N, C-alpha and C positions, 0 to 999 in steps of 0.2 A: 504493499498499501504506502510506502513512504519512496520508493521509487516512481510508483505513478504521479504523488503529488511533484515530485523534484523535477520531473518531464514536460508537465505543464507550467509550471514556473518558469523553465528556459526558453518557454515558446515569446512570454512577455518581458521585454526590456523596460527598465522604469530609468535607466539611467539618464535618459534626457532629462524626466521630471525632478532628479534628485540636483543633476547641473544648475538645472532653472532655479528651484529649490536655495541652492548656495550661492546663485548670482546676488552680490551685492549692488549692483548698478541703480536697482531704485530704494536704495534706504537713503535716510535723510542726507546724510552724509555726501552722496553721489552727487554728479555738478552738472546731470540730467537736470532739464526743466519740466516743472512739476507737470506738465499736460503730457510729457513724453513718460514721467514717472509714474504715471496712474497708466496710460495705455500701456507701459509695460508688465504695470501689476493686472492688469484686464487679460492681458495673455495670457500672464501665470494661471491663474483663476481658470481660463478655460483652457488650460494643457493639463491640469488636475482634477477638472471636470471629466475631460476624455478618458485621461489613466484609469479615474474610478470606475466608470462606467466599462472601459476595457478586464478590469478587475473583477467586475461584477458578474460580466457575462461569463469571465473563464470559472468563475467559481459556478454559476448553473451549471454550463457543461460538467463540470466535474463531478457536480452531485447527481446530477442526469448519468451520467456514466459508471458509478459508485453505485447507482438504486438499479440499474439493468444487471450489474456485474452481481449482487448480492440477489438479484430473483434467481438469476441463473444457477449461484452455487447453491440457495435453497433446494430448488428445485432435482438439483441432481445428487444432494447428500442428504436434504432432509433437515438442515442445522440451522441452528436458532440465529438469531440479527448479531451480526458482529459489533464489534465495540465500536467501531466508528460512525455506525450510523446516528445513536443521538445526538453527537456533537454536528455532524456535518446537516441533521434535519433542522436545525434553527436560522440555517442562513436563507435567506431571500431570494426567490429567483430572480431571472431579470428575464425579459421576453429574448427570444433571437434577435441578432444584429445583424441585416445582411446589408453589405454597401450603403454603411449609413441609415437603412430605412429600419422601424422595429418593427417582426412580423410576429402575429399573433402565434401561439403553440396552435398547433393541430393536434385533432383528436381530443383526451381528456383533458381537464382542467388540471388535474391534481397529478403527482407521481404515480406510475403503476406498483400497487401493494401486490405481493405474493400470496397465493390461496395457503394460507398456514393454518392450525390452530391454536390456541393460545396464545400468549403474550406477544406473537408474531403481527398478528391482525391488531392487536389493540395499539402497539406502536404504528403502525403503518396508518391506524387512523388518525392516532393522534396526529402523528406528521402531515396525512392529507389538510388538516386544518391549518397549518402553518404553512404552506408552501401557498403561497401568494404571486402571481403575476403580475408584476406594476409597472408602471413606465419608472425610471430615474424621479422625476419631477414630483410624480404621488408619492417614492417616498421620502424624499426629503420634505414634504409637507403633511406630514403623518399624521400630525396632531393637529393639520386644521380643522374647520367645518366645510369638507368637500365633497362634492356628490359628481360620481362620474356616470358617464352614459358611454354605452359604449354594444355592439353586436353579441345580441346571446345566441348559442347553439338550440340546436334543438334535436336533441340526442334519445334515441328511444332507451327504454330500460329504467332502470331504478338503482342501477349499481352506482358508487359512488364515486367511482372515478370517471363517473360520464356526468359528472353536474358541473354544472352551468355556472360561471363564474366570471361578474361585471365587475368586482372590484372589494376592495377592504381597507379598512384604515391601518391597517398592519400587521404586523406575525406578533402571533402571542406564545409565549415558551409552555405554558400550561396544558396548551391543544384549546383552549374557550374561547370564542369571539363574543365581546358584547352585543348584545343587539341594538345597543344607543347609538354605537358605531360603526354597523355594518353599512356601508353604502352598496344600494340598489340602484339600480341601472333607471335615469329617469328620463335619456334620451337618447334618440337612433335618428343619426344622420346620415345612412345610406355606408358607408364603409369608415367613416371618422368618428375616432373617440373623441367626447367631447366632456371638458373637468370643470363644473362651478363652482369655484371656490367665493364664498358667499361673506366669509371675514376680511376678506382681502381685494374683495370686489372684483373677481378677473372672472373668464371663460376662457380655457384653454382646449385648443383643435390642434388636434395633430393631422398636417398634410404633409406627403411623401416622408412620413416619417421625423417630420422636424415640428416641434411644439410650435402654435399660433398661440398669444398671449393677446387678449382683449380685456382690457382694461375699461370699467362700466362709470356711466358717469356716478356722481353721489347721490343722486333723487333715484335711480333707479336701484342701487345695489339693495335696497329689502324689500324691493317688489318685486325684483325680476326672477324670471319661473323661465328654464328653458324648454318644459311643454307648451307654453303659451302661442299660441297661433294667431297672426295678424295677419287682416283682410289686405291685398293689394289693393294700391291706390288704383282710384277709379278714374282718373285722370291719364293719358297717354299722350306719348310726344307725336309731336305731326313734323314729317320734312317738309322744312322750310324752304332751304334753296341747297343748289350743290355748286361747290368752286371749283373750275376746273375741268380738264379732258385730256383723255387717256390718246396720247398723238404717238408718243416714241416707238411702243412698237406692235399699234395697229393699224389697220390700214381698213380702207373702204367702211368709214364709220362714221359717214357724215354726210346727213339728208336732209331735204327739205320737203316737208309735208303740205299735201293743198290748205291743212288748218293754220297755215302762216309759221306751224312751228319748227325748228330746228333739233334733228335729232341725233345725239351721240351718246355715248357712254363715259362714263368713269368710276372706276370699281364695280359693285356690283348693281349700280343705279343705273337707268337708263331712265335719261332726260330729253324733256319734251320743252323746248323753252322758246316762248313769241317774243322775239326781239323788240317789238313793236308796243307790244304793253310790258312790257319788264318782269311777265310771269313764267313760272315753270309747274312743269307738273313732271310726274315722276312712277316709271312704272319700278317696283319693288318686288318683282315676285324670286328674283335670284338670290341663292343662297353665297356665292362666292362671285369673285373677278369675273366679268364679262370681257370675252375676247374678240369677239364678231358680232355682226348686226347687217341684215338684209332687210329691204323694205319691199313688200310683194306688190306687181303692178296695178292693185286698186291703190294703191298708198296709203291705205289702210291698216291693213294688217302686216305686223310687224316679226321677224325670227333674229332671237338673240341666242347666241349659246356661252355656256360657261365653264369654266375650268372645275378641277378635281375640287372637292373643299371638306370643312368639317364641321358638324355640326356643335351646336352648343353645348351640348352632354358627350361628343368626346366622337362622334361615330363619323364615318368616312361616307362623303356623299359625292355620288359618281356627276360625271360631267355628262349637260343634256343640252337641248336645244328649247326653247320656250317659246310656240307660237302664239300671240296676243293683241290684243284690238287697241290701236294707238287711241281711238276716242273713248270708251270705256273701262279702258287699263284693264280689262279681263285679262287670263290665260288662257287661251282657248287648248290647247294642246299642249302635252311634256312630249318628246321624243329620245328615244336612245338612251334611257338611263338605265345604265347596266353592261350597252353594248360600245359607248364611246369610250376611251382609254386619254386620260390625263388632262383636255381638256381640247376646247373645238379654237379650232385656225381659220376657217374658210366656211361662209354660208352664201348661197344664192338659189332664187328663187327663177323658176322656168318664167318665156314670158308668152310663149308662141300658144301655150295651152289652157291660157289664163292661170297661169302659176299655180300648177294643183300641185307641181311637184317641186322637192327641194333638195339640193345636192350641198352633201356634206362633208367636209374634211377635221379630222381629230388629230390631235399631234402623239399618236404614238407612234413607238420606230418604225411604221409601216406607212404612218400617215393615211389612213384607211380611207379612200371615199367610197362614201355612200348617199345612194339617191333613194328621195322619201318621196311617197303618196300621203304628205302630213296632216290631210285632212282623216284620214282613218290610221291613223299613225302607223303607217305598214311600208315598212324596207321592201322594195323593190329590187336593189341591185347594192352589191358592195364587189370593193376590188382593192387590193394593196398599191395606193399609188407609187410611193420615191420611199427609199430611205431615205432621204434629203429634205431638206425643209420645204415646204407647200409655200407660196405665197399668198394664190390668188385662187380662184374657181368660178368659173359662169355660165349658165348655160346659153345658148347660140340663140342669136333673137329669132330666129323663125324656121329653128328646127331642136324641139323637145329632147330629142333625143342624142344630141350632143353638148358633153361637156367639156371646154378646156380649162385645164390647168397648167401652172407655171411655178416656178423655185426653183431651187438651186441646180443647176447645170442639165435643165431640163425644162419642157414645152411638149403637153399631153395633149390628142384630141381624144375623146372617148366617146364611143359609141355604144348607145346601150337597144341592144339586141337578144329578145326573148331572154328576160331576166340576167342580162348578162353584160359586164361592161369591158368591150375591146380597144383595146389601147392603140393609138398612132402618134409615133414619137414626130415633133416636129423638126423637118430638114433643114439644116444652116447652108449645106453644101458650101458654095463658097463663100458665105458670109463668115466671119471668124464669131465663132460657138462664144457666148460671154459666160460670167461665169456664173450670176445668177440674171433670171426671167423675172421683175419684178412686178410688173401690172399689166392687167388686157384690157381692152374695151373691143364693142364692134361698131364698125360703120354702117351706113345706112343700105349699102347694098351687102351686108352677110360676112365684111371682109373681117378678120380678126387683128386688132392690132396689139403690138407689146412694146414694153420700153425695158431697156434692161438697164445693167449697172456698168456698161462700155458707153453711156448715155446716147445708145443708135436706138429709133422706133422702128418697128419691124412692121410690115402687113405681108397678113398671110389671105390666098387667095381665098373665096367663099370657098367649101367643101374639100378646100386640098390641104395637105399638110405642110406645103410650098412657101418661099417670101416670094413674093409678086412687087414688093416694092421697099426700098431700105430709104432712110433720112437719117445721112450717115453722121456724127457726132451732134445731134440733136440738142445736146445738153454738155455742158462740162460736169462730168461727174454721173451716177446714177440717175436714171428718172423714177420717182414713185410713185407717180399718179399721171392718169391718162381719164381723159372724160370726154365724152360726144355729146356734144351741145343740142339743142332742138333744130337750130338752124344749121347744123352738118358739118359747125367746126371743133374742130379738134382742139383742146386745150392738155399740155400739159406741163408738169411742174416735176424738179426734183431737188438733192442735196446742192445744186449751185444757187438756188431759192429762187429760180428765174420760174415766171409764169408764161408759155408760150403758146400763141394762138395760130393755128392752120388751115385752109382753107382745104375745100374737095379733094383738088391736086395735091396737097401735102407741099403747099407752099406757106413760106412764116409770112404771117400778117402782120405782128406784133409781138413785141416784147417788154415785162413790166419784171422788175426787182421787187421781192418782198425784203425789207430791211432787215437786216442782221438782228436786230431785238428778237423778233419772232423764229427766225431759226427756219429751217428747210422745212419744202413742203412734203406733206405728208399725203396727204387726201384733198382731193379737187372736188367738187360740186355743183350742180347745176342751181343756183337761185330763182328769186323774183326776178322778172324784166328778163336786164342784160347782166343784173349781179350775178357773182360766183361766193362760193364759199368756201374756202380753205381751210382745212387743219394743219398744225404744221408739230414738228417733232418737239419742240420748244411747249408743246401742250395748250397752244393757242387755238382759237376759235376766230378766224376773221372774215370779216363782209367786205364788199368792194368789188371794183369792174375791173376789166380787162386795159382800161386806162391808169389802174392804179388806184390810190387813196383808199386802201384798206385801214379799216377799224378794228379791233379788235370786240367780239362780243362775249369771246367769253376768255378766263386765261387761270392757270394753274403752278402748281411747283412741277418741275420736271422729273423730280428724285421724292426719295423717300421723306415723306413728312411727319414731324417728330413734337416739333417745337407749337407749342398752342396758348394764349394765355390773351384773357379779355380783358377790358381797360374796366376798370373800377366803376366808372359813373358815363361814360361815353357811349355809344354803340357802335365799337371798334373793337378789335381784335385784330391781333398779330401773329403770323405762322411764318416757321423757320425749316429746314430739312438739312439733307447730304447735298441739294443742288446750291448750296453755299447762298442762298438768296433769302431775306427777310422782306415780309411783306407787311405792312399795315391796312387792313380791310374796311370799308364802312358797310356794317349789319344792314343798313337802310335801306340805302342806294344800292347795296352790295356790286360796290364799283372800288376798285385798289387804290388807295389815295396814294403809296408810294411802294418804293421797294428800293433795299440797298444793297448791295452785293459785298460777299464778306471772303476774306482769306480764308478762312477753315468751314467745315460743315458743322451745322446748327444741329441742338440736339436737344436743348428747351429755352425756356422764354417765360419771364414774369415780371408783371407790370408791377411797378411800386404805387402804393396806395393812393397816391395823390393823383398818378396817371403823367404825372410830366415823364419820367423814362423810363425805359423796358432793359431788362436785364435778360443776356443772352448767351446761353453755355454752349460748349464747341465740343466733338470730342475729343481734342486733345488737351484737355485740361485747363484753356484759356476761356475765358468770359469777357463780356464787354458791354456795356454799358450807352444803349442809344437816346439821344431825347426825341421822345416822341411826335413832335411838332418839328422838327427841323432834320428828323434822323442823322443830327452828326454826335459823331465818338464823344461820350461823355469822358469815360475811362476805359482801361483795361486789366483782368490783373490775371495770375495765372494760380493753381492748384493743382497739386500733382501732373498727371500727363495723361489721364485716362477720361471718358468723356462723361459729363456732364448731366445727370440724368433729371437733375430736380431745381430749379430756383425758385426761390418763395420768398415772400418780403410780409414780416408781421404785421399785423393790423395797424398799427400806429405806424409803419414806414419807418422806425429805431434801426431794425435787424434784416439782414440777409441771411437766409439759410442756401446752402448750397448742395445737393447730395451729390456723391459723385460715386464713380463703378472703383474706384480703390479701399469701397467700403467705409470712408470718412463722411462726415458731414459738416462743414466748414460753416464759422458764422461769423459775420463782420457786422459792425458798427456803422451805421448810415447817417450822414448829417446834409446838411445844407439843399434838405428836401430831394435827396436823391444822387447826388452831384462827389459826395465826398465817401469813400467807404476806407474803413480801417479794421484787419483782422483781430479777435478779440479771442477766437478758441477754435478747437478742432474736437467733435467728437466721435468717439473711436467706440466699438465693442460689437458690430456688428459681423456677421460671418461670413454673408452675402453683400453684395453691392447694393445702393438706393436706389429706385428704380422712381419714389413720390414721396414726398414732402409737403408737410402741414402743419397749421399753428391753431392750436385748439383753446390758447387763452393770451392775454397781451404777453407781448415778450416786453420783459423789464430786466435792466442792467442796473443798478444803481452802487455805490460806496454808502454803505452805514457808517454813521458816526458811532457805532459801537459795538464793539467785536463780539457780546452774544448775538447778535440777531445775524438772520441770514435772510435773502429774497432768493425765493422759489419760481420757476415758470415751468412749465408742460410743455414737451413738443413730440407728436405724434409723428411715427417715421414709421413708412410701409418700407419694408426690403423685397426681396424676391423670393427672403425665406421665413420671413419675422415680419414680425407684426408687435412693436415695442413703444413702452414710454421711457423715454430720457429723462434724468430729472438732470437740470442743470444747476449746480449749486457754486454763487460765488463764495469762495475761501473768505472767511475775517484778514483785512489786510491785504488781501489780493486783488489786483487788476487787470487778472483774466479769469474768462469764463470756463472751468472745471468740469466735465460730463462725469455723471456717472449713473451708471445702468441700476434701475429698480426693479 
């Protein structure tokens, strides 16, 4: 038995703990700063807790192995219990720890006791009352008035080994438990265990094995009940306005409807925007990002396709196509749920047969092309299109059995025959084959027209797969969009930001260049009269004529948007993101007030309570303050070298809290109405990075005349793993803010 204990002790090395404990760097005689000494002490405490948890897990494993070994010996030799059993039986057991996650014990709630007569049975019964599986936090607060809720096991039979265990106040060496301190399960939150400590006024929940402690307001401590159920609010939010347009990685997603509304999408919302009346309607039937859009020949029915997503309860959502009515915004049909893979990249309605069929290309490895009779939700044919990217797909305007697809290094003409799609590859012959065929449209006579990455426009004869005409070097760089207007004029646009119109003989009529601010042209659509609509790669939607004078009707960020802050008293808000742009918006007129370019990608934003300045946090630890009226730079500071995910001023504006991915919270004193900053403290103790920060009481930092008095303020911190309350305590005679975990 001694050999067994020695073998287990060799597995756990506590030398690092002893070395840390013998370190004298945090003593009063140390030359370290007070805040650094406190941080060092907190690290020691954390290390000690980890070591204790590891030792308890080891002891639990030893007890289990000893118990199994004794049972085997008892079954073989019919001997009584060994002398070591009473000593080990008084040790509390820990739950199994697997990669930082506390796992509940499987099977019975007690250690298995061998079947045997006499004192053996009595000993095992007493021991079964002493072995309790408790979280470490529960063991520490064994004397507190806590109630724990957990999942109860439904076991059959009356065996004492299959007893359901919900929790207890602690171990009792006599084998008897007090009824007054017995913890009964009072709450069942799915797979989450919930602990309620009424004396200390908190509720603790375990998420992914980590404790999340939520302190209650003082007025709710006495009346709080875990089993209480509150009704959902009667009011619901309604989407009012959507800012932005997805143009960087999507094509053919901009159209004008007969209602005068411009239709496009951003994220999972389809926007129907009436520019003249400045009104928006929204189709919100999708569950994740939309990647493609097609308008039926009747100009009322619309089809949109989305990517694969995840529901709120963690279930996978398959990519699918939704066909809906643009007048009522009602969903008519849902196609392909479970058939498509990853996402939908191309959609098109047929023209010659009244729009009865719909062609779809998904984003699977084979980019499967399928043709649907959408009103019956029936798939007519499917085929592997290409193992390379597919950028466009469209029906021939006079033959609904012909579909044209183009993409990387290919142009295919598909013929639908007897439920099968037969492919003809476009022959470039003497023409140099481009790396990418990026767009396709059709002339009035049925010729197919393509634009490619070499800047050439190629015309393909009707019913053939051969080139009939070439416009060499029509653009300097890739041609992203082609549009055939009602009057027979062909309009092309691309990477060079030039909008060029061509007559029926493919002679150039005129050229206009879109300003660099708006970016390259991604999509072209015909507007009212002689106007055209243009979508750009910088997420602008422009309205203008072929003579120029383009006006943005909507715009947004061109990369991920992370920072958002609302003005404290004006109808304004600021946004910032990875595109290094800070934008101030008017929420009444839905217009952009100003935009400012930055050197670094932005991560967070926060307004001063006066609204005079706004703080912007970046991805590399730098943060700056801008004047909200003139957008001028007020000051720049740096804290660490990781992203700053939270910028929050106190209600009185005298302090600024900055949450960083280095697990620290930096506290700054603010003066001169948000124009002067000085760091007064750094809060430490989080085991992971800070994601949100908010204040629940007035921020206060004052020197007291008396050394016996202390000023305390409280700050809610939400990290990726924990919900903590930090107590910031101003030590007597000190001029810095010292954080302390409570």
